DRENVEXKOL-555928 format. One record per residue: residue in one letter; residue number from 1; x, y, z of N, C-alpha, C, CB in turn. Coordinates in Angstrom, 3 decimals. Each point is the difference from the previous one (the first is absolute). Glycine has a CB too. Example, Ala and Ser with C-alpha at 12.3 -4.5 7.8 and 13.67 -1.06 7.14 Angstrom:
<sites>
{site A 1 {13.190 -5.690 7.800} {-0.890 1.190 0.000} {0.900 1.200 0.000} {-1.892 -1.173 1.246}}
{site S 2 {1.542 2.223 -1.966} {0.820 1.190 0.060} {-0.770 1.090 0.730} {1.184 -0.628 -2.145}}
</sites>
This chain:
<sites>
{site M 1 {0.849 -1.164 0.000} {-0.849 1.164 0.000} {0.893 1.224 0.000} {-1.858 -1.225 1.211}}
{site G 2 {1.542 2.188 -2.055} {0.807 1.192 -0.124} {-0.150 0.927 1.187} {-0.203 -0.204 -2.438}}
{site L 3 {1.034 1.196 2.473} {0.022 0.932 1.112} {-1.328 0.744 0.155} {2.456 0.246 -0.338}}
{site F 4 {-3.081 0.114 -0.779} {-1.236 0.775 0.059} {-1.226 -0.826 -0.365} {1.324 2.018 -0.554}}
{site S 5 {-1.179 -3.333 0.469} {-1.132 -0.862 -0.319} {-0.928 -0.122 1.200} {1.412 -1.266 -1.645}}
{site K 6 {-2.678 1.063 1.360} {-0.983 -0.239 1.043} {-0.488 -1.428 -0.140} {-0.692 2.441 0.057}}
{site E 7 {0.277 -3.008 1.058} {-0.504 -1.362 -0.055} {-1.519 -0.007 -0.132} {1.949 -0.771 1.376}}
{site E 8 {-2.446 -0.263 -2.046} {-1.429 -0.184 -0.200} {-0.379 -1.342 0.619} {-0.006 1.404 -2.145}}
{site T 9 {-0.761 -1.379 3.237} {-0.396 -1.228 0.675} {-0.987 -0.761 -0.873} {0.372 1.064 2.260}}
{site V 10 {-0.071 -2.351 -2.508} {-0.871 -0.832 -0.841} {-0.733 -1.057 0.817} {1.549 0.382 -1.916}}
{site F 11 {-1.061 -0.670 3.125} {-0.673 -0.971 0.878} {0.489 0.223 1.422} {-0.216 -1.703 -1.882}}
{site E 12 {-0.728 1.651 2.818} {0.369 0.130 1.409} {-1.034 -0.719 0.845} {1.148 2.214 -0.424}}
{site Q 13 {-0.676 -3.052 1.338} {-0.904 -0.697 0.906} {0.739 -0.302 1.296} {-1.285 -1.004 -1.941}}
{site S 14 {0.582 1.181 3.053} {0.589 -0.236 1.319} {-0.693 -1.159 0.695} {0.608 2.424 0.172}}
{site D 15 {0.072 -2.979 0.802} {-0.555 -1.041 0.872} {-0.550 -1.203 -0.763} {-0.542 1.789 1.616}}
{site I 16 {1.298 -2.276 -2.575} {-0.364 -1.209 -0.735} {0.401 -1.185 0.873} {0.299 1.126 -2.295}}
{site R 17 {-1.253 -1.983 2.647} {0.279 -1.167 0.837} {0.303 -1.191 -0.895} {-1.499 0.878 1.841}}
{site I 18 {2.672 -1.462 -1.661} {0.419 -1.165 -0.765} {0.288 -1.134 0.975} {0.962 1.453 -1.856}}
{site G 19 {-1.358 -2.666 1.481} {0.292 -1.168 0.815} {-1.140 -0.459 0.881} {2.304 0.735 -0.040}}
{site E 20 {-3.458 -0.104 -0.090} {-1.157 -0.412 0.783} {-0.502 -1.358 -0.492} {-0.622 2.418 0.407}}
{site V 21 {0.013 -3.193 0.483} {-0.580 -1.286 -0.381} {-1.206 0.258 -0.900} {0.796 -1.092 2.161}}
{site D 22 {-0.824 0.424 -3.319} {-1.099 0.140 -0.958} {-0.068 -1.291 -0.821} {0.268 2.555 -0.112}}
{site Y 23 {-1.173 -3.439 0.494} {-0.096 -1.297 -0.670} {-0.651 0.086 -1.374} {-0.125 -1.047 2.233}}
{site T 24 {-0.402 2.217 -2.597} {-0.670 0.142 -1.298} {0.905 0.580 -1.076} {-2.126 0.291 1.221}}
{site N 25 {3.360 0.081 -0.882} {0.847 0.658 -1.001} {0.505 -0.992 -1.037} {0.678 1.684 1.712}}
{site C 26 {-0.196 -1.156 -2.812} {0.385 -0.826 -1.148} {1.413 -0.570 0.098} {-1.530 1.376 -1.354}}
{site T 27 {2.289 -1.046 2.394} {1.367 -0.519 0.098} {0.037 -1.446 0.475} {0.781 2.308 0.463}}
{site G 28 {-1.841 -2.754 0.190} {-0.046 -1.363 0.500} {0.769 -0.212 1.286} {-0.252 -0.705 -2.314}}
{site T 29 {0.781 1.762 2.896} {0.798 -0.132 1.219} {-0.823 0.194 1.265} {1.956 0.799 -1.284}}
{site G 30 {-3.151 -0.242 1.162} {-0.793 0.334 1.174} {0.347 1.356 0.578} {-0.170 -2.406 0.471}}
{site Y 31 {1.116 3.086 -1.105} {0.417 1.328 0.448} {-0.107 0.984 -1.159} {1.555 -1.015 1.716}}
{site L 32 {-1.891 2.248 -1.378} {0.029 1.075 -0.988} {1.424 0.553 0.012} {-2.504 0.581 0.303}}
{site N 33 {3.427 -1.332 -0.907} {1.403 0.383 0.078} {0.520 0.672 -1.266} {0.310 -1.877 1.562}}
{site I 34 {-1.172 2.065 -2.556} {0.372 0.723 -1.221} {-1.118 0.982 -0.321} {1.371 -1.968 -0.881}}
{site V 35 {-1.017 3.237 0.708} {-0.982 1.004 -0.426} {0.532 0.682 -1.255} {-0.812 0.370 2.394}}
{site T 36 {-0.105 -0.014 -3.277} {0.382 0.658 -1.252} {-0.821 1.267 -0.182} {0.629 -2.217 -1.028}}
{site F 37 {-0.021 3.187 0.396} {-0.656 1.268 -0.291} {0.377 0.420 -1.411} {0.016 0.676 2.447}}
{site G 38 {-0.944 -0.094 -3.155} {0.274 0.588 -1.297} {-0.173 1.506 0.080} {-0.744 -2.103 -1.161}}
{site F 39 {1.489 2.822 0.351} {-0.134 1.455 -0.007} {0.418 0.532 -1.362} {0.433 0.114 2.490}}
{site D 40 {-0.951 1.055 -2.817} {0.294 0.642 -1.280} {1.293 0.803 0.094} {-2.459 0.108 -0.526}}
{site V 41 {3.208 -0.125 -0.558} {1.223 0.794 -0.111} {0.019 0.666 -1.370} {1.256 -1.549 1.582}}
{site K 42 {-0.378 2.508 -1.727} {0.207 0.622 -1.306} {1.226 -0.617 -0.650} {-1.067 2.159 0.778}}
{site R 43 {1.060 -2.160 -2.082} {1.101 -0.600 -0.755} {1.310 0.757 0.226} {-1.646 -0.786 -1.720}}
{site N 44 {2.742 0.028 1.642} {1.361 0.553 0.033} {0.291 0.860 1.230} {-0.056 -0.041 -2.464}}
{site R 45 {-0.372 -0.436 3.611} {0.291 0.667 1.269} {0.818 -0.937 0.881} {-2.131 1.366 -0.160}}
{site K 46 {2.667 -0.847 1.217} {0.719 -0.795 0.992} {-0.922 -0.224 1.198} {2.254 0.929 -0.762}}
{site L 47 {-2.494 -2.191 1.085} {-0.889 -0.384 1.094} {0.823 -0.431 1.208} {-1.777 -0.704 -1.647}}
{site R 48 {1.348 1.150 2.813} {0.606 -0.418 1.258} {-1.113 -0.425 0.948} {1.980 1.568 -0.325}}
{site V 49 {-1.697 -2.571 1.158} {-0.978 -0.486 0.969} {0.671 -0.056 1.366} {-1.235 -1.347 -1.776}}
{site H 50 {0.660 2.059 2.741} {0.517 -0.018 1.373} {-0.877 -0.937 0.821} {0.903 2.382 -0.195}}
{site V 51 {-0.279 -3.379 0.810} {-0.705 -0.997 0.799} {0.491 0.089 1.439} {-0.278 -1.523 -2.011}}
{site V 52 {-0.662 1.623 2.943} {0.312 -0.010 1.426} {-0.829 -1.112 0.629} {0.532 2.511 0.048}}
{site S 53 {0.137 -3.414 0.681} {-0.670 -1.159 0.574} {0.552 -0.280 1.391} {-0.385 -0.953 -2.298}}
{site D 54 {-0.476 0.432 3.182} {0.471 -0.341 1.344} {0.709 -1.353 0.046} {-1.875 1.348 0.924}}
{site N 55 {1.764 -2.152 -1.968} {0.738 -1.251 -0.162} {0.487 -0.080 -1.438} {-1.372 -1.159 1.803}}
{site P 56 {2.455 0.456 -2.075} {0.531 -0.061 -1.368} {-0.989 -0.592 -1.005} {2.263 -0.223 0.990}}
{site V 57 {-2.371 0.884 -2.144} {-0.856 -0.460 -1.098} {0.805 0.018 -1.294} {-2.084 0.872 1.164}}
{site D 58 {1.596 -1.621 -2.149} {0.584 0.012 -1.335} {-0.864 0.892 -0.882} {0.975 -2.339 0.291}}
{site V 59 {-0.340 3.137 -1.134} {-0.706 0.967 -0.844} {0.447 -0.175 -1.445} {-0.188 1.633 1.926}}
{site A 60 {-0.773 -1.607 -2.847} {0.325 -0.061 -1.426} {-0.861 1.004 -0.750} {0.651 -2.439 0.187}}
{site I 61 {-0.057 3.047 -1.203} {-0.718 0.898 -0.904} {-0.063 -0.710 -1.343} {0.765 2.132 1.227}}
{site A 62 {-1.959 -2.172 -1.825} {-0.181 -0.759 -1.237} {-0.563 0.871 -1.114} {-0.356 -2.062 1.355}}
{site Y 63 {0.763 1.723 -2.573} {-0.555 0.611 -1.206} {-1.317 -0.694 -0.358} {2.328 0.607 -0.826}}
{site P 64 {-3.136 -0.015 -0.069} {-1.280 -0.608 -0.380} {0.122 -1.400 -0.612} {-0.822 2.295 -0.361}}
{site N 65 {1.957 -2.620 -0.227} {0.173 -1.335 -0.585} {0.473 -1.015 1.038} {0.524 1.070 -2.198}}
{site S 66 {-0.587 -0.704 3.470} {0.371 -0.835 1.150} {1.498 -0.182 0.184} {-2.130 -1.158 -0.321}}
{site S 67 {2.947 1.839 -0.456} {1.443 -0.069 0.231} {0.362 0.914 1.173} {0.431 -0.509 -2.460}}
{site M 68 {0.614 0.123 3.175} {0.388 0.750 1.180} {0.888 1.184 -0.374} {-0.171 -2.092 1.368}}
{site A 69 {-0.178 3.256 -0.840} {0.800 1.197 -0.229} {1.073 0.145 1.076} {-1.968 1.101 -1.107}}
{site A 70 {1.624 -1.473 2.347} {0.944 0.093 1.122} {-0.545 -0.800 1.167} {0.789 2.282 -0.750}}
{site D 71 {0.111 -2.684 1.640} {-0.439 -0.669 1.218} {1.013 0.217 1.116} {-1.222 -1.721 -1.366}}
{site K 72 {0.742 1.616 2.568} {0.837 0.064 1.203} {-0.541 -1.052 0.963} {0.534 2.507 -0.309}}
{site I 73 {0.377 -3.177 0.982} {-0.381 -1.078 0.906} {0.280 0.419 1.437} {0.476 -1.725 -1.783}}
{site Q 74 {-1.430 1.392 2.670} {0.142 0.213 1.441} {0.262 1.470 0.344} {0.869 -2.335 0.199}}
{site V 75 {-1.787 3.204 -0.608} {0.149 1.429 0.285} {-0.941 0.425 1.127} {0.667 0.410 -2.395}}
{site T 76 {-0.236 0.577 3.156} {-0.852 0.596 1.023} {-0.188 1.498 -0.219} {0.776 -1.749 1.597}}
{site D 77 {0.177 2.391 -2.248} {-0.108 1.429 -0.312} {0.956 0.281 -1.151} {-0.627 0.624 2.411}}
{site E 78 {0.099 -0.658 -3.615} {0.880 0.128 -1.159} {-0.755 0.567 -1.199} {1.369 -1.924 0.843}}
{site V 79 {-0.617 2.608 -1.698} {-0.532 0.479 -1.275} {0.476 -0.950 -1.090} {-0.026 2.428 0.794}}
{site V 80 {-0.919 -2.960 -1.558} {0.310 -0.867 -1.132} {-0.060 0.863 -1.254} {-0.934 -2.089 1.164}}
{site G 81 {1.981 2.069 -1.955} {0.045 0.806 -1.205} {1.200 0.915 0.035} {-2.482 -0.109 -0.199}}
{site P 82 {2.616 0.943 -0.817} {-0.983 0.332 -1.033} {-0.125 -1.089 -1.065} {0.495 2.402 0.407}}
{site V 83 {-1.713 -2.541 -0.901} {-0.339 -0.952 -1.043} {-0.576 0.785 -1.164} {-0.429 -1.870 1.676}}
{site D 84 {0.887 1.582 -2.870} {-0.509 0.659 -1.200} {-1.376 -0.566 -0.335} {2.354 0.383 -0.862}}
{site T 85 {-3.363 0.469 0.716} {-1.340 -0.472 -0.349} {-0.103 -0.397 -1.468} {-0.925 1.468 1.781}}
{site K 86 {1.910 -1.115 -2.573} {0.050 -0.327 -1.433} {-1.285 0.462 -0.682} {1.493 -1.990 0.467}}
{site D 87 {-2.142 1.098 -1.221} {-1.241 0.353 -0.694} {-1.242 -0.366 0.799} {1.191 -0.316 -2.145}}
{site S 88 {-1.021 -0.031 3.402} {-1.116 -0.457 0.829} {-0.874 1.159 0.454} {1.394 -1.918 0.760}}
{site T 89 {-2.694 1.656 -0.702} {-0.935 0.961 0.572} {-0.567 -0.517 1.314} {-0.566 0.815 -2.298}}
{site D 90 {0.904 -2.046 2.646} {-0.353 -0.544 1.305} {1.073 -1.000 0.418} {-2.481 0.330 -0.448}}
{site M 91 {2.636 -0.473 1.756} {1.000 -0.922 0.543} {-0.586 -0.653 1.240} {1.931 1.389 -0.908}}
{site G 92 {-1.230 -2.382 1.427} {-0.490 -0.714 1.163} {1.020 -0.042 1.118} {-1.414 -1.353 -1.498}}
{site L 93 {0.910 1.203 2.706} {0.821 -0.110 1.194} {-0.401 -1.274 0.724} {0.244 2.526 0.198}}
{site I 94 {0.728 -3.346 0.160} {-0.249 -1.251 0.700} {0.771 0.047 1.315} {-0.351 -1.288 -2.183}}
{site I 95 {-0.351 1.015 3.276} {0.623 -0.045 1.319} {-0.291 -1.374 0.587} {-0.237 2.529 0.351}}
{site A 96 {1.273 -3.184 0.153} {-0.168 -1.355 0.525} {0.752 -0.167 1.313} {-0.268 -0.872 -2.337}}
{site I 97 {-0.218 -0.076 3.123} {0.636 -0.342 1.268} {-0.041 -1.515 0.147} {-0.666 2.225 1.063}}
{site T 98 {1.589 -2.779 -0.319} {0.047 -1.441 0.226} {-1.269 -0.455 0.715} {2.522 0.070 0.105}}
{site P 99 {-3.159 -1.159 -0.557} {-1.198 -0.497 0.687} {0.268 -0.223 1.486} {-0.753 -1.084 -2.132}}
{site G 100 {-0.164 1.581 2.953} {0.149 -0.089 1.449} {0.462 1.298 0.626} {0.502 -2.387 -0.277}}
{site D 101 {0.174 3.235 -0.497} {0.422 1.312 0.483} {-1.096 1.019 -0.282} {2.430 -0.585 -0.380}}
{site K 102 {-2.401 1.682 1.097} {-0.959 1.091 -0.200} {0.750 1.316 -0.085} {-1.798 -1.273 1.229}}
{site A 103 {1.207 2.216 -1.957} {0.599 1.330 -0.111} {-1.081 1.028 -0.288} {2.162 -0.999 -0.815}}
{site T 104 {-1.894 2.210 1.246} {-0.806 1.158 -0.376} {0.896 0.868 -0.869} {-1.442 -0.075 2.139}}
{site V 105 {0.959 0.364 -3.350} {0.836 0.642 -1.013} {-0.642 1.298 -0.471} {0.873 -2.242 -0.723}}
{site S 106 {-0.045 3.241 0.482} {-0.427 1.242 -0.647} {0.837 0.176 -1.261} {-0.686 1.062 2.225}}
{site V 107 {0.026 -0.602 -3.290} {0.647 0.096 -1.308} {-0.314 1.346 -0.632} {-0.138 -2.497 -0.294}}
{site K 108 {1.150 3.077 -0.334} {-0.207 1.191 -0.818} {0.798 -0.182 -1.279} {-0.373 1.490 2.038}}
{site A 109 {-0.306 -1.343 -3.184} {0.660 -0.097 -1.301} {-0.135 1.344 -0.696} {-0.477 -2.496 -0.176}}
{site W 110 {1.566 2.942 -0.435} {-0.038 1.279 -0.701} {0.894 -0.047 -1.224} {-0.467 1.192 2.153}}
{site T 111 {0.175 -0.278 -3.073} {0.838 0.179 -1.182} {0.474 1.438 -0.033} {-1.242 -1.803 -1.273}}
{site D 112 {2.277 2.039 0.483} {0.421 1.375 -0.229} {-1.010 0.635 -0.944} {2.467 -0.565 0.359}}
{site S 113 {-2.763 1.829 -0.161} {-0.913 0.694 -0.915} {0.826 0.915 -0.883} {-1.922 -0.106 1.661}}
{site K 114 {1.611 0.069 -2.939} {0.773 0.804 -0.953} {-0.637 1.339 -0.210} {0.775 -2.055 -1.119}}
</sites>
C-alpha cells in the first residue's frame, strides 16, 4: 500500500465462534471447525486479511476458481497478504481449527483503494 493510499474494507466480522459441537454440519466431524465467507473485491487490488483469535486457527484466502491465494497456519494475531485480486470480483476466506478445539475469531479484510 502506498504512502497516500487509503484502505477499503471489503469484509469485517467479530466474535465468530469456531469449534462448537454441531452434529448437523457437513464436515462429518461433529464440530463446526471450518467456516467460510465470501466477499466482493475490485480487480487488480492488493487484499489483506487481519485475523485475531483467542486460540490458533488456520486461515486461507481463495480465488473464485477455488485455488488458494494465500494461507497461514496456527495464527492468533496476524495479517495475511498482500494478495493480488487479479481479475477476481469476489474471493473467499476459510478459517479452520482442529476438531475438539474452540476459538473466538475476529476478521477484517481490506484492499487498497486507487
